[in-house]
VOBA-1610 file (N, C-alpha, C; in pm, whole numbers, padded with zeros to 5 digits, always signed):
BEGIN
Asn+00205-02599-00537Asn+00214-02744-00539Asn+00357-02795-00522Asn+00454-02713-00560Asn+00594-02757-00554Asn+00671-02699-00435Gln+00600-02643-00338Gln+00669-02580-00226Gln+00758-02678-00150Asn+00721-02804-00143Asn+00802-02901-00070Asn+00937-02925-00134Phe+00952-02884-00260Phe+01079-02902-00329Phe+01165-02776-00327His+01116-02671-00267His+01184-02542-00268His+01254-02518-00134Leu+01383-02495-00136Leu+01462-02479-00015Leu+01407-02370+00077Leu+01373-02253+00022Leu+01326-02144+00107Leu+01195-02178+00177Trp+01102-02242+00106Trp+00975-02280+00169Trp+00997-02384+00279Lys+01088-02477+00256Lys+01117-02578+00358Lys+01177-02512+00483Leu+01268-02418+00464Leu+01327-02349+00578Leu+01221-02271+00655Lys+01128-02208+00584Lys+01021-02133+00649Lys+00927-02229+00723Gln+00888-02339+00658Gln+00797-02435+00720Gln+00856-02493+00849Gln+00988-02510+00851Gln+01054-02565+00969Gln+01092-02456+01070Lys+01045-02333+01043Lys+01066-02217+01130Lys+01214-02186+01153Ile+01294-02214+01052Ile+01436-02179+01057Ile+01454-02034+01013Ile+01372-01989+00917Ile+01373-01850+00872Ile+01230-01797+00878Pro+01211-01665+00897Pro+01075-01610+00911Pro+01000-01593+00780Ser+01070-01575+00669Ser+01006-01552+00539Ser+01077-01634+00432Ala+01002-01676+00331Ala+01061-01753+00221Ala+01122-01655+00122Met+01233-01595+00163Met+01299-01498+00076Met+01449-01499+00102Ile+01521-01444+00007Ile+01666-01429+00018Ile+01698-01289-00033Ser+01784-01218+00032Ser+01829-01089-00019Ser+01980-01090-00026Phe+02033-01017-00121Phe+02176-01017-00147Phe+02234-00878-00130Ser+02353-00871-00078Ser+02431-00749-00075Ser+02550-00775-00166Ile+02544-00717-00284Ile+02650-00739-00383Ile+02734-00612-00390Thr+02861-00626-00362Thr+02951-00511-00360Thr+03069-00536-00452Ser+03134-00429-00491Ser+03254-00444-00574Ser+03378-00448-00484Leu+03488-00497-00537Leu+03609-00513-00457Leu+03659-00382-00399Asp+03640-00271-00470Asp+03692-00143-00423Asp+03612-00083-00307Gln+03499-00145-00270Gln+03419-00095-00159Gln+03466-00146-00023Asn+03553-00245-00023Asn+03604-00305+00102Asn+03492-00354+00193Ile+03384-00404+00135Ile+03272-00461+00210Ile+03247-00599+00151Glu+03244-00700+00236Glu+03220-00836+00188Glu+03075-00852+00140Pro+03053-00909+00023Pro+02916-00939-00019Pro+02859-01051+00068Tyr+02726-01053+00082Tyr+02664-01156+00163Tyr+02518-01177+00120Ala+02459-01284+00170Ala+02317-01313+00146Ala+02248-01328+00281Val+02124-01282+00289Val+02044-01297+00410Val+01928-01390+00375Phe+01920-01503+00443Phe+01810-01597+00422Phe+01695-01559+00517Gly+01576-01539+00461Gly+01460-01513+00544Gly+01433-01367+00572Gly+01509-01277+00514Gly+01486-01136+00541Gly+01578-01047+00459Tyr+01605-00927+00512Tyr+01687-00830+00442Tyr+01747-00736+00545Asn+01851-00666+00507Asn+01919-00572+00593Asn+01862-00433+00567Thr+01779-00382+00657Thr+01714-00252+00635Thr+01815-00138+00635Ala+01935-00159+00691Ala+02036-00054+00690Ala+02083-00025+00547Gln+02061-00118+00455Gln+02103-00098+00317Gln+01990-00046+00228Ile+01877-00013+00289Ile+01763+00037+00213Ile+01742+00183+00249Val+01743+00271+00149Val+01720+00412+00176Val+01583+00426+00240Gly+01577+00482+00359Gly+01451+00496+00431Gly+01415+00374+00513Gly+01508+00277+00526Gly+01479+00156+00603Gly+01363+00079+00545Phe+01287+00012+00631Phe+01173-00067+00584Phe+01074+00018+00505Gly+01056+00143+00545Gly+00964+00234+00476Gly+01007+00264+00334Gly+01134+00237+00302Gly+01183+00261+00167Gly+01155+00147+00071Leu+01104+00035+00123Leu+01071-00078+00036Leu+00940-00052-00038His+00937-00088-00163His+00816-00074-00243His+00786-00211-00304Phe+00678-00270-00263Phe+00641-00402-00312Phe+00550-00388-00432Glu+00572-00470-00530Glu+00492-00469-00651Glu+00406-00594-00657Lys+00287-00582-00712Lys+00201-00698-00731Lys+00261-00786-00840Val+00267-00914-00813Val+00321-01008-00911Val+00222-01023-01026Lys+00273-01018-01147Lys+00191-01030-01267Lys+00182-01176-01308Asp+00061-01228-01326Asp+00045-01367-01371Asp+00102-01381-01512Asn+00166-01494-01537Asn+00221-01519-01670Asn+00225-01668-01697His+00236-01704-01824His+00228-01844-01864His+00349-01927-01821Leu+00458-01862-01777Leu+00576-01936-01734Leu+00570-01972-01586Asn+00465-01924-01515Asn+00450-01948-01372Asn+00571-01901-01292Thr+00627-01787-01332Thr+00737-01726-01259Thr+00689-01592-01206Trp+00766-01532-01117Trp+00727-01399-01072Trp+00760-01303-01184Ala+00676-01205-01200Ala+00694-01108-01306Ala+00626-00978-01267Leu+00669-00872-01330Leu+00610-00741-01309Leu+00540-00697-01437Glu+00460-00594-01426Glu+00396-00539-01544Glu+00490-00437-01607Gly+00531-00463-01730Gly+00618-00370-01802Gly+00535-00266-01874Gln+00583-00143-01873Gln+00513-00037-01942Gln+00604+00039-02036Ala+00734+00032-02014Ala+00831+00100-02100Ala+00967+00036-02078Met+01055+00049-02178Met+01190-00005-02164Met+01287+00080-02243Asn+01396+00118-02176Asn+01503+00193-02240Asn+01627+00106-02249Tyr+01708+00131-02351Tyr+01842+00074-02360Tyr+01934+00195-02367Gly+01995+00230-02254Gly+02068+00356-02248Gly+01970+00470-02267Glu+01994+00554-02367Glu+01906+00666-02396Glu+01800+00630-02500Thr+01806+00510-02556Thr+01714+00469-02662Thr+01587+00407-02604Met+01472+00462-02640Met+01343+00408-02596Met+01309+00289-02686Leu+01296+00170-02627Leu+01262+00050-02704Leu+01111+00026-02704Ala+01046+00062-02599Ala+00901+00041-02590Ala+00843+00145-02495Gln+00727+00191-02530Gln+00659+00287-02444Gln+00510+00268-02461Gly+00437+00278-02352Gly+00293+00260-02358Gly+00257+00113-02363Gly+00133+00085-02341Gly+00088-00054-02340Gly+00133-00123-02213Gln+00101-00251-02205Gln+00140-00330-02089Gln+00183-00467-02136Tyr+00284-00521-02072Tyr+00333-00654-02105Tyr+00394-00716-01981Val+00409-00845-01982Val+00473-00915-01871Val+00624-00895-01884Ala+00686-00851-01777Ala+00831-00830-01776Ala+00892-00921-01669Ile+00977-01012-01712Ile+01043-01103-01619Ile+01190-01064-01614Val+01236-01026-01498Val+01377-00995-01477Val+01421-01080-01360Asp+01489-01189-01388Asp+01526-01285-01285Asp+01662-01248-01229Thr+01664-01188-01111Thr+01789-01144-01051Thr+01874-01261-01004Gly+01818-01381-01002Gly+01894-01499-00961Gly+01966-01565-01077Ser+01956-01507-01195Ser+02024-01562-01312Ser+02060-01447-01404Ser+02108-01478-01520Ser+02142-01373-01616Ser+02036-01365-01725Gln+01913-01396-01693Gln+01807-01399-01793Gln+01707-01286-01774Ile+01658-01237-01887Ile+01545-01146-01888Ile+01450-01197-01995Ala+01324-01171-01979Ala+01226-01209-02081Ala+01145-01086-02116Val+01140-01056-02244Val+01067-00940-02293Val+00990-00981-02418Pro+00890-00902-02457Pro+00815-00933-02579Pro+00905-00928-02703Pro+00868-01001-02810Pro+00950-01009-02931Pro+00988-00872-02990Lys+00897-00776-02991Lys+00926-00645-03049Lys+01041-00577-02972Ile+01037-00587-02841Ile+01143-00526-02760Ile+01274-00603-02778Phe+01266-00735-02791Phe+01386-00815-02812Phe+01456-00775-02942Glu+01379-00746-03046Glu+01439-00701-03173Glu+01515-00571-03152Gly+01457-00479-03075Gly+01526-00354-03045Gly+01653-00376-02965Leu+01648-00468-02868Leu+01768-00501-02791Leu+01877-00558-02881Lys+01840-00650-02971Lys+01939-00711-03060Lys+02008-00604-03146Glu+01931-00511-03199Glu+01989-00403-03282Glu+02090-00322-03202Asn+02055-00288-03079Asn+02145-00209-02995Asn+02265-00289-02949Trp+02245-00417-02916Trp+02358-00501-02877Trp+02460-00513-02989Lys+02413-00528-03112Lys+02504-00542-03226Lys+02591-00418-03244Lys+02538-00301-03211Lys+02615-00177-03223Lys+02727-00172-03120Thr+02700-00218-02998Thr+02799-00206-02891Thr+02882-00331-02869Leu+02836-00445-02921Leu+02906-00571-02901Leu+02906-00650-03033Pro+02998-00615-03124Pro+02998-00678-03257Pro+03009-00831-03256Ser+03065-00890-03149Ser+03082-01035-03145Ser+02956-01111-03105Ile+02846-01039-03078Ile+02723-01107-03036Ile+02665-01186-03153Asp+02613-01304-03125Asp+02557-01391-03228Asp+02408-01410-03202Cys+02326-01350-03288Cys+02181-01364-03278Cys+02125-01429-03404Gln+02212-01465-03498Gln+02168-01521-03625Gln+02096-01654-03605Gly+01977-01664-03659Gly+01902-01788-03653Gly+01840-01816-03517His+01851-01722-03426His+01796-01742-03292His+01683-01641-03272Glu+01564-01689-03253Glu+01451-01599-03234Glu+01433-01556-03089Ile+01493-01630-02996Ile+01467-01599-02855Ile+01591-01575-02771Phe+01711-01585-02826Phe+01829-01559-02746Phe+01947-01520-02834Cys+02048-01462-02772Cys+02175-01428-02836Cys+02286-01479-02744Phe+02404-01499-02799Phe+02515-01536-02712Phe+02642-01473-02764Val+02741-01465-02674Val+02870-01409-02707Val+02973-01518-02689Asp+03061-01534-02788Asp+03167-01633-02779Asp+03271-01584-02679Gln+03277-01647-02563Gln+03367-01605-02456Gln+03511-01651-02478Ser+03537-01734-02581Ser+03672-01785-02602Ser+03761-01684-02673Cys+03705-01577-02723Cys+03785-01475-02796Cys+03859-01386-02700
//
């Protein structure tokens, strides 16, 4: 219903790009390669096995009406936070947000506190933040 408000869908509808997608090439400064974005496609030279190396996943329906995958397990480093079962896993590569079930979030908070003492999760049931002014 909201496709008319979405830049990628408008570009596709006007036949400016072939697909309503964006792909990013994110590199570090020491690689001497400029990062870039491709509107309407992707660079198969950066995919192991070219197009055949792509693996598409079925989008999992969720109450937030966002794209999501089916989560089955989650590690934090070597620590297993969740295993077995199924849950909606939202990992939005266009932002710095992830969404996980409350039980997994509790495990993340415990591990974050060990490695990042300045993290503040007190009184927050759904998010933590770090004071960047320090």
